[in-house]
N, C-alpha and C positions, 0 to 999 in steps of 0.2 A: 767083482771089479767091471769085467765086460759089459753086464747088464747095467752098472752106472754108467759107463761110457755111453752104451747105445741110447739111453735115456738122455744124458746130456744131449748127444747131437742130434736125436728126435726133437727137444726142445729148442734148440737151436735153428733146425728146419723150419719147425711151427712159428717160430719167431720172424724168422725173414719172409715166411709165407702170409703172415699176419701184416708186417711191414710193406710187402709188394701189393696186398689187399688195400691198405689203407693209402698207399700210393696212388693207385687206380682209382678209388674211391675219391680222392682229391684233387684228380686232375682236371676236374669240372670248378676245383677251386673251394673245395670243402674246409680248406685250413684256416679260412675267414669267417667272421661272423659279421661284418659290415662290407657296403659297397665300396669299392673303389674305381677311382676314375681318374685319367690324366688327359690333357691336351690343351686346345686353345684357350688362350687368355680372354679373348672376346667371348667366349659360352661361358668361361668361368663363372662370372656373377650370376648371371642365370641358373647355371647347375648347382651352385651353393644356396640359392635361395629356393631351389626345388629340394633339396636335400634337407634343408630343414623344415618345409612343410611334411615332406615324406617321413621324417622322424616324428612328428608331433601327432602325424595321421594313423600312423603304424606300431609306432613306439620300438621301431627298429633304432639303430644306433645311426647318427647321422655320417651320411657317406664321406670318406676322405676323399678329397679333390686337388690334384696338384695341376696346377698353372704350369705346363711346360713348353707349351707353342704346338703346335698343329702336328707338324712334322715331328717333335720329337716324343709326342705322345704316341703316335702311331709305332714308332720305334718300340717303345715300352710294351704296347697293345700287342704288337706281332710278335713277341720274342716267344709265344709260346702259350698254353691252357693251364691253369691251376693257380692256388692259394695266394703264390709269389709274383702273380701277372695280374695287371687292371683288368676289370670286368668290361670299361666302358673308354672309348676313347671320343672325347669331344674336339669337334671339328668346325673352323671358319671356312672349310673348303671340301670339295668330295675327295674320297679317298683315291690316290693313285693306284694305277693297275701295277706299276711296281712296288706299292704298298702292299696292294693285296697279293700277290703272289708271294710274298715277303712271309705275310702271314700263312698261307698254305702252306710252304717248306716247312715254317714252325710249327705245325699241327693246329693253328688257328682256321679251321677251314668253313665253320659256320658263324658268318658275321651278317648281323642284322642292322639295316642303314634306316634311320628314321630323320627326316628332315624337321628340325624343331622349330624353325621362322629361319625370317630373314632379317639380313643387317646391312649396312654400307660399309665401304670405308670411307671414313670421311677425313678430311682436311682440316686443320684448326690452326686459329692462332688465338693470343692472348686479347681480352677485351681491350686492351689498350695497342694492340696491333695497329698497323698502316690498313688494313680494309684490304687485302689481297682478293683478287678475282682472277682466276686461271683459267686456261683452257687445258686441255691434256697435252697437247704438243709443247705449249709452256713449261708443264711438267717434265716431259721429257727432255725439253732441251736443257733444264738446268740440272737433272739429277742423272742423266744417263752418262756413263763412262766415258762412251764413245758415240755421242749422235750423229746419226748418218754415215758411220764409220770413222768418222775422224774426231781426235782427242777432244776432250770437252774442255775448254778454256773459259768459261762464262765464271765470272765471279760475283757479280752480283744479278738480282732480277732483271734491273734496266739492260744488263747485256743481253739477256735472254729475249727481252719483248721490249723496246721504248715506251710503252704503256706503264708498265709496271715501275713499284718503286726503286730507287738506287741505293735500297739495303743488300747485305751480303746471303747470298743463298746460304742457309741453313736450316735444314730438317732434322728432326728428330724422328725416329720410326723404329719397328720392331726388327728383330734378327731374321736371318734367314730360314731358322727354324720355324718361323710362324705362317700360318695359314694366311692371317693378313700381309703378310710380305709378298707372298705368293700372289695372294688376290690384287693386291695394288700392283705389282708388275704387270699382271694380265689385264686389268680393266682399266688401269689408266696409262701406265708409261708405255704398255705396248701398244695402245689405240694411238695414244700421241706421237710413237713412231709412225704406225701407219698413216697417218695423215700425210705423210710424204708418199707419192705414187710409187717413185721407185723401192722404198722400203716395203709397199704392199706388194709389189711384183715379187721381191726378193723371197717373199715369205712361200712361194709357190715353186721357184728356181732353185734356194739352197736355205731349207729350214732352220739347219742348224745356226747358218751365218746369221739369219733374219733372227734368232732367237738371243744371239749373243750379242748382235749389234742393238737391239730394240729393249732388250730386259736386264742388262749387266749394270748395277748401280755404282756411282762414285762412292768413294769413301770419305771419311772424314776431312775437312770439317764441314763439307756439302751435306752429307748423309750420315747422320750419326745414328747407329744402332742401340738401344736402350733396353736389350733382354726383354723378358716375357713379362712386361709391367708397364701397362698404358697408363697407369696412375703415377706413374715416374713421368711421362713426358708431358701429362699434365702440368706438373711440377715444373718442369722445364721450361715451359712456354710461359709461366707466369713469370718466371725470373729473368725470360728471353723474350721482351714481347715484339723483337722483329722477325723471329724465327717461326717457322710451322712445324706441324706434330700431324702423323699419321696414325690413326686409330681406329677402334669401331663406333659404329655410330651411338652407341648405349654410352660411351665415355663422355661423350660428349653432349649428351642429353644430360648426364647426370652430374655436368661441371659448368652448367651455363653462367655460373657467376664468375669464373675464369676465363673461360674462354669461348669464342665465337665460331662458326662455319665459315670455311673459305668455299666461295661457289666454283664449281668446275663446270667447263661448257654453259656457263649463265645458270646453273642450276643448285642451289643450295640442299645438301642430305637434310631432309625432314623425314618425320614418318610418313607422309603419304607421297613424298617424291622416289621415296625408295620401295614403299609397297605396290608403286603404279608404274615402276620400271624408268622412270622419266631419267633418275638421278642416274649417273653413268657408272657410279661405284658400289651397285647393289650387288649382293650376291647370298646363296642359302647357307644355313647352318645346320650343323648334322649332330646326332650322336648315333655310334657305332658301339652295339652290344656280342659278346659273346656268348651264343646259345648255348654252348656248352656248358655255362656259368649258371644259366637260368634254372631256378628250382634247387641250386645247391646253394649260391649265396643268398643269405636270406634276403626278401624282399626286393629282388632286382627286378623282377616284370613289373611288381607295384611302383616302382622309381621311376622305368619309363612311362607308366600309364600318368604319373605326377607330372612329370615332364610335360606331358603333352595337355594336361589339365590347365598347366599353369602357361601354356603358350597359345592357348585355343582364344578366339575372341572373347573381348573381355577378361581374360585373366590376368593374374596376378605379376606377370612378366612385363606386360606392356610399358607399365610405368617405369619400369627399371629400363626400357630402350628397346627391345625386342618386338619386331614387326610381324605381324600374322603373316602366315603362307595363305595363297590361295586356297579355296576350298577344296578345290581336286588335289591339290599336294598334302595339305591338311587329311583329307581321307584315306588318301593313300598310306601317309605316315602312320595313321592311326591303325589301318588294316596290317601295316607290316609290323606293329609293337605288337597287338592284338594275337596275331597269328605267329609271330617271330619268324617271319617270311626272312629266309634266306636271300643274301645280295648276289645276284649272277654277276660275276667278274667279267663276262664278255662285254658288258656296257660300258667299263671302264677305259678310261683314256691311260 
């Protein structure tokens, strides 16, 4: 009897030990045989196109890619390592220092940053729209909750600028979890605020007050969040021809039959104006990779290599609206991907 008990205990200990070993082995993601990516709705169409090419070329499963928004993607990406966490975060802005620190706190310590190209924050309207042409300051005065520290009372674009149409201010845009939302506030709204010398000076004396004054958006019906679905914004513009929409340039490029660009500061978002930086709403796009999952999740390194192949000069992502990075940035991205170079968090803000 004692011998049977001893054997039973021994078997249980072995089972526990084996389970622990399997858990350790899967800490890099061994529980899955496909790539999991989350994040930016702007990067989503590029990531899915790359996923299909990758599966065709390698015989691996098509990656599972969720459009959660950049912020929501980092939340899931930084939750930990292992098969129940994503391998890649797609991002329409650079990872923030606080997000990087959250990753580290949860054991995600070796992150590889790869810039996959350039995009622009586009403002668009229906092809039947009035033909807007806006300055950064026009946008700020129309959409800021408290422009220059005072409650926003503007109801029409003409209230903002007498030269603009007398139609209601109505803008469909991304939610606060979106990288496009963050980039819009930084690249267009904030610059419109800083066109005022007092606001620009406030940035040096009271950074928190400056940020609240310059980047807090009004709510509906002036600015209406549409979730992480840029195609829904396109649909809304088709049905509301005097409204404006905010989305990534690739969606403007893909829907020219329904929408047209709104120039900002006299410059329309095009491939060339975004590539050369003359359009004020240009921004880099990234993917972030868990190095601990490389070599464990089948094909992860190959998928990253395929992404760079598609985003290169003459690659298949350009017709979809992705703008090629400069040679210097592209070379750096290729080196990071090949060597799986870990990101130094000290360079982040």
